[in-house]
GUTI-83502 format. One record per residue (C-alpha): x, y, z; residue number from 1. Coordinates in steps of 0.001 Angstrom, whole numbers, padded with zeros to 6 digits. Layout:
SITE, X, Y, Z, NUM
...
This chain:
SITE, -019818, 049580, -036848, 1
SITE, -016011, 050131, -037842, 2
SITE, -013777, 051892, -034936, 3
SITE, -010522, 053115, -036829, 4
SITE, -009028, 050645, -039618, 5
SITE, -009599, 047718, -037724, 6
SITE, -013087, 045784, -038488, 7
SITE, -014431, 044238, -036672, 8
SITE, -015633, 040328, -037061, 9
SITE, -019465, 040370, -035920, 10
SITE, -020719, 037076, -033998, 11
SITE, -024261, 036193, -032997, 12
SITE, -024061, 034354, -029419, 13
SITE, -027435, 032449, -028801, 14
SITE, -028014, 030474, -025315, 15
SITE, -030804, 028468, -025561, 16
SITE, -032508, 028013, -022955, 17
SITE, -036169, 025896, -021975, 18
SITE, -038717, 028750, -023115, 19
SITE, -036114, 031956, -023955, 20
SITE, -033878, 032208, -026426, 21
SITE, -031249, 034684, -024870, 22
SITE, -029724, 036582, -028011, 23
SITE, -026205, 038579, -028301, 24
SITE, -024742, 040442, -031476, 25
SITE, -021166, 041585, -030803, 26
SITE, -018313, 042929, -032767, 27
SITE, -015179, 041396, -032539, 28
SITE, -011996, 043631, -032567, 29
SITE, -008803, 042166, -031906, 30
SITE, -008305, 044225, -029002, 31
SITE, -011571, 044685, -027406, 32
SITE, -015397, 043548, -028036, 33
SITE, -018721, 046176, -028719, 34
SITE, -022046, 044636, -027906, 35
SITE, -024481, 045949, -030204, 36
SITE, -027981, 044161, -029160, 37
SITE, -028744, 041463, -026349, 38
SITE, -032328, 039959, -026245, 39
SITE, -034341, 036911, -024752, 40
SITE, -036500, 035775, -027531, 41
SITE, -039213, 033224, -027197, 42
SITE, -038456, 030227, -028498, 43
SITE, -040952, 029889, -030981, 44
SITE, -039603, 032877, -033146, 45
SITE, -036127, 032301, -032129, 46
SITE, -034729, 031191, -035933, 47
SITE, -036932, 033983, -037387, 48
SITE, -035100, 036527, -034952, 49
SITE, -031470, 035458, -035299, 50
SITE, -031529, 035360, -039015, 51
SITE, -033505, 039071, -038518, 52
SITE, -030080, 040198, -037013, 53
SITE, -026971, 038538, -038684, 54
SITE, -029193, 040192, -041810, 55
SITE, -029336, 043242, -039690, 56
SITE, -026171, 043384, -038372, 57
SITE, -024018, 041330, -040943, 58
SITE, -023372, 038419, -038391, 59
SITE, -020889, 036075, -040057, 60
SITE, -019732, 033822, -037301, 61
SITE, -022050, 031826, -034836, 62
SITE, -021935, 030494, -031693, 63
SITE, -024875, 028683, -029961, 64
SITE, -024349, 026611, -027028, 65
SITE, -024395, 023141, -026019, 66
SITE, -026821, 021858, -024552, 67
SITE, -025636, 019101, -022157, 68
SITE, -026961, 016075, -019473, 69
SITE, -024384, 017490, -016132, 70
SITE, -024344, 018103, -012787, 71
SITE, -025579, 021845, -013502, 72
SITE, -028909, 020274, -015383, 73
SITE, -030323, 017837, -012621, 74
SITE, -033594, 019437, -012351, 75
SITE, -033633, 019857, -016350, 76
SITE, -035709, 016628, -016769, 77
SITE, -034672, 015194, -019586, 78
SITE, -037359, 015596, -022503, 79
SITE, -036858, 019646, -021638, 80
SITE, -033112, 019052, -022343, 81
SITE, -033673, 016987, -025678, 82
SITE, -036581, 020202, -026651, 83
SITE, -033509, 022650, -025599, 84
SITE, -031063, 020712, -027468, 85
SITE, -033285, 020739, -030644, 86
SITE, -033583, 023857, -030847, 87
SITE, -029926, 024808, -030660, 88
SITE, -029779, 022120, -033552, 89
SITE, -032870, 024000, -035636, 90
SITE, -030742, 027265, -034743, 91
SITE, -027191, 026023, -036511, 92
SITE, -029086, 024991, -039219, 93
SITE, -030867, 027771, -040487, 94
SITE, -027637, 030004, -039802, 95
SITE, -025482, 027166, -041686, 96
SITE, -028427, 027761, -044507, 97
SITE, -027976, 031190, -044664, 98
SITE, -024057, 030977, -045006, 99
SITE, -023151, 031380, -040968, 100
SITE, -020204, 029286, -040159, 101
SITE, -021765, 027677, -036426, 102
SITE, -019755, 026742, -033050, 103
SITE, -020876, 024794, -030847, 104
SITE, -019232, 024581, -027364, 105
SITE, -020495, 022465, -024488, 106
SITE, -019914, 025546, -021570, 107
SITE, -017775, 023481, -018710, 108
SITE, -016526, 019748, -019697, 109
SITE, -014985, 017425, -017019, 110
SITE, -011018, 017062, -016936, 111
SITE, -010863, 019926, -018990, 112
SITE, -007119, 020480, -019429, 113
SITE, -006004, 016910, -019407, 114
SITE, -007311, 014747, -021970, 115
SITE, -008657, 015140, -025176, 116
SITE, -011233, 017286, -025408, 117
SITE, -010735, 021338, -025100, 118
SITE, -012777, 022664, -022540, 119
SITE, -016045, 024088, -022553, 120
SITE, -016233, 027751, -023457, 121
SITE, -017265, 028769, -019964, 122
SITE, -013415, 027499, -018597, 123
SITE, -012209, 029419, -021267, 124
SITE, -013479, 032616, -020897, 125
SITE, -013071, 032312, -016760, 126
SITE, -010090, 029659, -015785, 127
SITE, -012139, 028074, -013054, 128
SITE, -012420, 024484, -013125, 129
SITE, -016339, 024608, -012852, 130
SITE, -017369, 027957, -013674, 131
SITE, -020957, 029564, -012640, 132
SITE, -023055, 032516, -014759, 133
SITE, -021930, 034468, -011546, 134
SITE, -018208, 033990, -012669, 135
SITE, -018882, 034605, -016067, 136
SITE, -020497, 037964, -015075, 137
SITE, -017369, 038428, -013078, 138
SITE, -015468, 038739, -016359, 139
SITE, -017646, 040473, -018345, 140
SITE, -018083, 043695, -015835, 141
SITE, -013793, 043160, -015979, 142
SITE, -013747, 043732, -019553, 143
SITE, -016163, 046404, -019371, 144
SITE, -014593, 048270, -016120, 145
SITE, -010860, 048322, -018265, 146
SITE, -012943, 049504, -021455, 147
SITE, -012297, 046385, -023536, 148
SITE, -016312, 045883, -023539, 149
SITE, -018548, 048499, -024687, 150
SITE, -022136, 048586, -025298, 151
SITE, -024546, 046644, -023185, 152
SITE, -023627, 044290, -020858, 153
SITE, -027205, 043125, -018855, 154
SITE, -027088, 041802, -015830, 155
SITE, -029450, 038161, -016546, 156
SITE, -027494, 035376, -016839, 157
SITE, -028459, 033891, -020009, 158
SITE, -027947, 036646, -021576, 159
SITE, -024297, 037184, -019883, 160
SITE, -023326, 033997, -021904, 161
SITE, -024346, 034540, -024624, 162
SITE, -021902, 036813, -024872, 163
SITE, -019322, 035258, -023061, 164
SITE, -019200, 032553, -025500, 165
SITE, -018214, 035851, -028299, 166
SITE, -016006, 036518, -025715, 167
SITE, -014234, 033110, -025326, 168
SITE, -014902, 031988, -029337, 169
SITE, -012347, 030982, -030965, 170
SITE, -011088, 033309, -033259, 171
């Protein structure tokens, strides 16, 4: 996992979903990112698999997306959003129990650059006010084209989000 004299910080990115959660293990170097592993895991096996990846890759930080009800989630019933939020919380608790610090960013925030709240991770990554999964994919493709992102970048939007969260994370 080392490239030259610089040693990466290995992150786990997690995008919880209704039935599956996208996971990405990404090594962050000072000037580039290397995707080491991506997968979608059934929620019933999420915590177990995430802890396996922590052990396998020496993950030292994690980013787990925080679920919120907003205009982009109107089609999802409140009960399901609550289940997704609980899943993210359970994963966070397990990772912190394994000694891995976890950030819990929102994807987007209203008025992100004008109030006390920081922008969401998608806003940080893309620089857009209302970024979509397609915008995240465009940024990742541009980074790959520049040679600043290497490794598998599957076209699945939730997996792209799991990678994008790591790229946008505070170092």
